[in-house]
VOGU-3710 file (C-alpha; in Angstrom, 3 decimals, decimal comma):
1> mllltgfqks> 5,121/-23,895/-4,102  7,401/-22,048/-0,842  5,934/-21,042/2,292  6,963/-17,703/3,138  8,644/-16,036/6,491  7,875/-12,049/6,170  10,899/-10,111/8,000  8,988/-8,052/10,603  9,673/-4,181/11,411  9,150/-2,994/14,933
11> dlwgsttavq> 9,368/0,589/14,388  7,572/2,765/17,347  4,915/3,651/14,818  4,046/-0,232/14,169  0,189/-1,436/15,980  0,084/-4,109/19,170  -2,947/-5,682/17,835  -3,099/-5,602/13,865  -0,255/-7,241/12,250  -0,623/-9,551/15,598
21> ellgssssrs> -4,734/-11,038/14,248  -4,332/-11,128/11,074  -1,407/-13,477/11,471  -3,681/-15,328/14,096  -1,031/-14,883/17,397  -1,635/-12,674/20,324  -1,009/-9,057/21,009  1,942/-7,905/22,603  3,377/-5,047/24,108  5,956/-4,394/21,234
31> pisevwfgsh> 3,982/-2,912/18,316  5,175/-4,361/14,307  4,639/-1,243/11,672  6,127/-4,490/8,712  6,050/-8,257/7,464  7,875/-7,658/3,850  7,130/-10,376/1,137  10,191/-9,847/-1,258  14,346/-10,318/-2,165  14,913/-6,688/-0,663
41> adgpttagva> 18,069/-7,400/1,871  16,823/-5,184/4,238  13,624/-7,516/5,029  15,492/-11,154/3,924  12,041/-13,156/3,789  12,662/-17,092/4,394  11,370/-20,165/2,478  12,169/-23,028/4,315  16,087/-22,701/5,621  16,723/-20,735/2,827
51> slaevitrdp> 16,292/-16,866/1,779  14,093/-16,277/-0,796  16,737/-14,802/-2,945  18,740/-17,377/-1,900  16,006/-19,675/-4,060  15,836/-17,003/-7,059  19,889/-17,298/-7,161  19,528/-20,542/-7,510  17,378/-20,450/-10,998  16,143/-16,478/-11,741
61> klalgkgvty> 14,951/-18,317/-15,291  13,233/-20,999/-13,384  12,182/-18,569/-10,987  11,332/-15,345/-12,352  10,982/-16,149/-15,585  13,004/-15,249/-18,838  11,226/-11,540/-19,592  11,494/-10,525/-16,131  14,779/-11,672/-15,801  16,363/-9,701/-18,958
71> sfgaqlpfla> 14,681/-6,378/-17,415  14,934/-6,302/-13,539  17,922/-8,886/-13,392  18,501/-11,734/-10,902  16,261/-10,018/-8,032  11,753/-9,854/-7,905  11,226/-7,081/-9,099  8,591/-5,797/-6,276  8,242/-5,746/-3,057  5,088/-6,981/-0,989
81> kiiapaeals> 4,841/-5,819/3,121  1,943/-5,994/5,475  1,748/-2,334/6,799  -0,270/-1,898/10,019  0,678/1,789/10,895  -1,501/2,771/14,556  0,154/6,136/14,147  1,567/8,494/11,979  4,237/7,602/9,588  7,173/10,258/8,378
91> lqvhptkeia> 6,379/12,644/6,113  8,075/11,090/2,883  8,972/10,884/-0,352  10,436/7,947/-2,537  12,558/9,209/-5,678  12,915/8,313/-9,200  15,398/6,393/-10,494  17,675/9,228/-12,023  17,449/10,927/-7,957  17,915/8,016/-6,750
101> regflreesl> 20,582/6,565/-8,873  21,798/10,459/-8,053  21,347/9,859/-3,615  23,131/6,503/-3,669  26,460/6,962/-5,541  26,832/10,348/-3,740  26,339/8,771/-0,459  28,669/5,907/-1,232  31,299/8,596/-2,506  31,236/10,081/1,190
111> riprdspmrt> 31,286/6,965/2,781  27,899/6,860/5,135  27,811/3,230/5,608  24,039/1,797/3,859  22,954/0,273/7,692  23,396/4,355/8,926  20,237/5,798/10,201  21,850/8,708/8,175  21,134/6,945/5,501  18,098/8,061/2,701
121> ykdmnhkpem> 19,035/5,589/-0,085  19,614/2,526/0,297  20,056/1,395/-3,193  19,353/3,056/-6,557  16,068/2,329/-7,952  12,611/4,329/-7,537  10,163/3,317/-5,179  6,367/3,455/-6,799  3,978/2,064/-4,159  0,516/1,038/-4,072
131> iyaltdyeal> -1,873/0,372/-0,507  -4,679/-2,413/-0,455  -6,459/-0,946/2,611  -7,330/-4,307/4,320  -8,955/-2,034/7,179  -10,395/1,526/7,674  -6,831/3,488/6,479  -5,867/6,611/7,066  -3,891/8,430/4,874  -2,715/12,319/3,625
141> igfrvprkar> -1,485/12,237/0,230  -0,723/15,207/-1,852  -0,838/19,348/-1,310  -4,270/20,533/-1,418  -5,371/23,147/-4,252  -4,262/26,842/-2,862  -7,982/27,622/-2,564  -8,483/24,951/-0,192  -6,075/25,376/2,135  -7,102/29,448/2,202
151> ellegldgqi> -10,568/28,099/3,079  -9,076/25,951/6,207  -7,317/28,756/8,109  -11,013/30,597/8,665  -11,279/31,554/11,949  -7,565/31,109/12,282  -4,995/33,707/14,323  -1,077/34,118/14,289  2,123/33,864/12,720  1,853/30,840/10,813
161> aeflrrrlql> -1,876/31,414/10,379  -0,920/34,846/8,612  2,052/33,967/7,240  0,394/31,100/5,247  -2,727/33,269/4,320  -0,668/35,819/2,878  1,578/33,200/1,138  -1,502/31,072/-0,441  -2,963/34,334/-1,961  0,001/35,716/-3,588
171> stvrgglrsl> 2,271/32,664/-5,026  1,445/30,222/-8,351  0,320/26,640/-7,521  3,980/24,842/-7,932  5,935/27,928/-7,241  4,280/29,087/-4,375  4,037/25,487/-2,186  8,078/24,435/-2,782  8,210/28,594/-1,176  5,868/27,951/1,374
181> iawlfdpdtt> 7,303/24,802/2,689  11,108/25,166/1,624  10,133/28,076/4,445  8,447/25,976/7,144  11,582/23,213/7,238  14,565/25,760/6,121  16,414/25,812/9,993  17,349/29,521/10,255  13,655/30,477/9,333  11,838/32,778/11,741
191> ltanaidefa> 9,983/30,320/12,398  9,808/28,518/16,202  8,216/25,876/17,879  6,129/27,930/20,185  3,939/29,149/17,048  4,044/25,571/15,435  1,971/24,566/18,839  0,254/27,554/18,642  -1,376/26,801/15,082  -2,419/23,412/16,941
201> sacahrleag> -3,882/24,573/19,561  -6,050/27,361/16,913  -7,126/24,382/15,658  -7,649/23,080/18,697  -9,661/25,326/20,147  -11,677/26,684/17,229  -12,711/22,344/16,612  -13,715/23,400/20,662  -15,997/25,799/19,824  -17,925/24,013/17,076
211> nspsprtdrl> -17,220/26,456/14,166  -14,206/24,222/12,563  -14,382/24,277/8,790  -12,885/21,120/8,835  -13,531/19,025/12,460  -11,397/15,886/10,143  -8,440/18,416/9,300  -8,287/19,979/12,975  -8,530/16,712/15,027  -5,797/15,537/12,873
221> ieklalqypg> -3,449/18,830/13,175  -3,702/18,340/17,010  -2,974/14,547/17,826  -0,066/15,121/15,402  1,152/18,041/17,446  0,282/15,823/20,516  2,893/13,617/18,904  5,282/15,293/17,356  5,258/19,298/19,408  6,836/22,088/17,287
231> dpgvvvaflm> 7,567/19,476/14,154  6,989/21,921/11,320  5,591/18,702/9,334  2,617/19,391/11,619  1,696/22,579/9,703  2,730/20,646/6,128  -0,051/18,096/7,446  -2,264/20,710/7,162  -2,238/21,309/3,561  -1,945/18,068/2,744
241> npvslqpgev> -5,140/16,277/0,809  -6,595/13,551/3,759  -7,503/10,491/2,854  -9,964/7,319/3,883  -10,082/4,368/2,948  -12,412/1,828/3,047  -11,682/-2,241/3,148  -10,904/-3,147/-0,506  -10,213/0,330/-1,696  -6,690/1,438/-3,835
251> ayipprqihs> -4,583/4,088/-3,621  -1,352/4,347/-6,293  1,560/6,873/-5,294  4,291/7,800/-7,497  7,654/8,278/-6,641  7,927/12,406/-5,767  4,468/12,505/-4,096  4,355/13,781/-0,417  2,608/11,332/1,593  2,412/9,989/5,577
261> yqsglgieim> 0,542/7,126/6,722  -1,458/7,574/9,804  -3,641/4,750/10,872  -5,067/1,125/9,494  -4,555/-2,124/8,165  -3,366/-2,608/4,430  -0,628/-4,704/2,033  0,995/-2,723/0,762  3,265/-3,542/-3,033  6,186/-1,286/-4,526
271> atsdnvvrag> 9,360/-1,622/-6,855  11,401/-3,444/-4,399  13,687/-0,245/-2,790  14,114/1,054/0,147  14,838/4,667/-0,868  12,779/6,893/2,313  13,103/10,668/1,841  11,557/12,244/5,462  11,625/15,678/6,720  8,788/15,310/9,421
281> lthkhvdatq> 7,016/13,577/11,937  9,573/11,546/12,843  12,623/10,161/14,670  13,787/8,429/12,050  16,866/10,681/9,634  14,837/13,543/8,089  16,294/15,357/5,518  13,881/18,059/4,047  16,194/20,159/2,227  16,729/17,102/-0,112
291> lveiaefsal> 12,497/16,357/0,569  11,863/19,949/-1,000  14,012/19,367/-4,031  12,577/16,309/-5,462  9,246/16,655/-4,794  6,301/17,522/-6,651  4,653/20,526/-5,304  1,634/20,657/-7,815  -1,575/20,319/-6,434  -3,364/17,513/-7,504
301> ppirlapehp> -5,245/14,742/-6,512  -4,766/11,466/-4,596  -4,724/8,504/-7,021  -7,596/6,143/-6,177  -7,034/3,176/-8,413  -10,450/0,991/-9,723  -10,413/-2,638/-10,238  -10,425/-4,929/-13,663  -11,934/-7,816/-13,462  -10,256/-10,267/-15,775
311> apatdrflap> -12,172/-13,591/-13,774  -15,719/-13,684/-12,028  -14,275/-13,992/-8,846  -10,683/-11,650/-9,162  -10,225/-7,631/-9,221  -6,749/-6,378/-10,571  -5,140/-2,822/-9,541  -2,592/-1,610/-12,529  -0,481/0,706/-12,284  1,006/2,487/-14,679
321> vqefelsvtt> 4,347/1,073/-13,261  6,408/-1,942/-14,980  7,222/-3,710/-11,726  3,735/-4,699/-10,090  0,482/-5,669/-10,024  -2,199/-6,512/-7,113  -5,028/-8,660/-7,428  -7,240/-9,547/-5,030  -9,262/-13,404/-5,366  -12,511/-14,203/-3,041
331> lgareagaai> -13,553/-17,088/-2,683  -17,158/-17,493/-1,279  -19,586/-20,331/-0,630  -20,836/-20,516/-4,428  -16,531/-20,903/-5,029  -16,005/-22,865/-2,159  -16,450/-26,617/-3,499  -14,926/-26,017/-6,978  -11,435/-25,195/-8,036  -11,037/-21,790/-9,559
341> vvpgegpril> -7,839/-20,608/-12,059  -6,350/-17,458/-10,412  -5,844/-15,284/-12,586  -1,790/-14,625/-13,047  1,156/-15,462/-14,838  4,875/-15,424/-13,837  6,319/-15,024/-9,778  3,940/-13,666/-7,348  3,388/-13,571/-4,280  0,052/-14,759/-2,641
351> iatdgelelq> -0,658/-13,138/1,190  -3,934/-14,952/2,482  -6,058/-12,388/3,887  -9,498/-14,588/5,334  -10,228/-18,642/5,409  -8,588/-21,457/4,695  -7,703/-22,002/0,937  -6,013/-25,014/-0,841  -3,501/-23,668/-3,777  -2,465/-26,014/-6,722
361> vsdtahsdlf> -0,040/-24,901/-9,783  0,130/-26,717/-12,851  3,933/-27,482/-13,416  5,274/-29,188/-10,897  8,676/-30,153/-13,021  10,855/-28,131/-10,269  9,636/-29,503/-7,203  13,262/-30,369/-5,565  13,197/-26,529/-5,580  10,291/-24,591/-5,467
371> gpgkvtvrrg> 8,634/-27,300/-3,522  5,186/-29,300/-3,688  2,901/-28,326/-5,991  -0,240/-28,330/-3,470  -0,339/-25,948/0,382  -2,905/-25,041/2,471  -2,845/-21,339/3,365  -4,407/-19,869/6,191  -5,288/-15,997/7,214  -1,562/-14,799/7,513
381> eavfiaater> 0,395/-17,012/5,679  2,150/-16,247/2,154  3,299/-18,407/-0,548  5,924/-17,771/-3,324  4,468/-19,286/-6,873  8,052/-19,017/-9,496  7,558/-18,264/-12,499  7,673/-22,235/-13,832  4,843/-23,060/-12,266  2,787/-21,778/-14,201
391> vltargygqi> -1,588/-21,932/-13,700  -2,629/-21,459/-10,598  -5,701/-22,778/-9,017  -7,340/-22,445/-5,405  -9,938/-24,396/-3,595  -11,424/-23,630/-0,730  -13,240/-20,266/1,514  -11,129/-16,946/2,089  -9,390/-14,528/0,326  -5,322/-14,376/-0,957
401> vqcavp> -4,107/-10,830/-2,179  -2,013/-11,984/-5,394  2,038/-9,172/-6,195  2,748/-10,010/-9,104  4,111/-8,842/-12,557  2,226/-7,710/-15,145
//
């Protein structure tokens, strides 16, 4: 087992306290938005003096297993993150493999450097993802049913409200939403920043008057308009499903589904990719035309995943993907004295979210590559377990989140 040091990112939307508290460090003026654990080149995780990618490259079949190496090559097929939005993330979608390949090759032919802020496609992989809430977690995921969106327009006047009312009434579900979102993001439209601010003010006034059909939505629009005045993404957010996750709950976001995380602390697992197509609520590169082209505009409910129970102390969350699964093992007072088997196999990354746990693997024949067969992890620490290390047991008191290949 190898203790890992994650790659920290400091986007402006990150928290100055949440990740720091999890890692046991003091609050800071600089936000920490994400901590990456994986082998992606854009976020190098270190394992001692080497990067995790370098460790895997030394012997991929031992590190990943023959099956994973055959399917995904000499890289970890998933990327795990601690994520802590204190402000809204951008409105974004992630591509399918086909879209990612086409976009990557197009930007390569245009000679856009891969580290350029104007680059959208960093690799040729898709990016389905799952979010596991460690605290109360707020997000926007997918579009509301148009009938519900029309109901939220009650009592709102102005250019945008009237346009939304007409378009949602007359159009089909998918085609209507696509054309509506395209109009909102079109730079040549008659939509102005003043009109967007007027729409947000109308929501705020309705909330203050106490006659809002959805106080939650009006509070959200008021907040977003203060952060991003005149941004058409504020209006798009009005049309999306608000999602609240309690600690221990999970949502799955497939490629092409529009979403925006709003606040909270969670662990995110995804296919190894950094492809993000943004269209608003951000200071980063925006490609609204591309988002409208590739996004899914069916009005579907968010996908919440229920856990399976492969062992008494473990919940496992499965998504319809080949690259990753997530499980949570909790050792309480009853289990603290005895070693229990943590279900799973293949390459794994474990993140301790509470307590202090002693982890031990059954096969230490390759300790020269993968370190000692027994380590103690505390809240905020993470380890990599190679496929060759096989059976994992845990002893102590606390909780670990395990990211693995199904």
